[in-house]
N, C-alpha and C positions, 0 to 999 in steps of 0.2 A: 932473599925476596923482600922487597919493601912492604911495610904494613902501615895501616892508618893508626896513628897513636890515639890515646885517650883525649888529646887536645885537637883531634882532627887534622893532624899534620902528617905529611908524607915526605920522606927524603927521596929525591930523584937521583937515579944512578948517573954518575958523571959521564959515562959513555953515551947515555941517551941525550943528555944536555949538549954534549959536543956534537953529536950527529944532527941535532936540531939547530945548532948554531947559537945556543943560549949560553949565557955566562952569568956569574955572580953579579948582582946589581941591576940586571935587566928587569924592567917592569913588565909584568905579564897579566893577561886576563885569562879567566877560566870559563868554559862553556860546557854545560852538560848536553850531550847529544844523544840522550836516551839512556836506557838501562845499560850499566856497565861501561859507559864511555864518557870520559871528561877530556876535553881538548884544552891544551895550554898554548897560548899564542903570545908572542912579544907584542907589547903595546906600542903602537906607532908614536914617534916623537911628537909632542905637542908644545912647540916653543912658546906659544902665547898663553899657556895654561895658567901661569902664575900672575898674569897681568891683573891689576886691580885688587890684589890681596891687601894692599895698604890703604885703600880708599877709606876715608873717614878717620884715619889715624891722627891726623893733625887738623886743627880748626881751619876754616877758610882764611885765606890771606896770610897764613903763617909764614910761608916762604918769602912772600913780598916784604913782610915786616922784618924778617931776619936779614934779608939783603939790604934793606934800608938802614939797619943798624950797622952793617959793615961799611957803608958809605959815609956814615957820620963821623 
């Protein structure tokens, strides 16, 4: 019988994961649906989630100056 560890972790039985169609590496969300019930759902794919993470990494016009140096 799975138990909640002192770190608030639970190991899910492989059989339950297989029945739910979940596998290692899947991103999931958790929702409490009242006393004694927590629902685990696969997170829908969000392909654009990472867009913009590098904004501000380089100064403005950096790429243009880099390309100009290649042409020289």
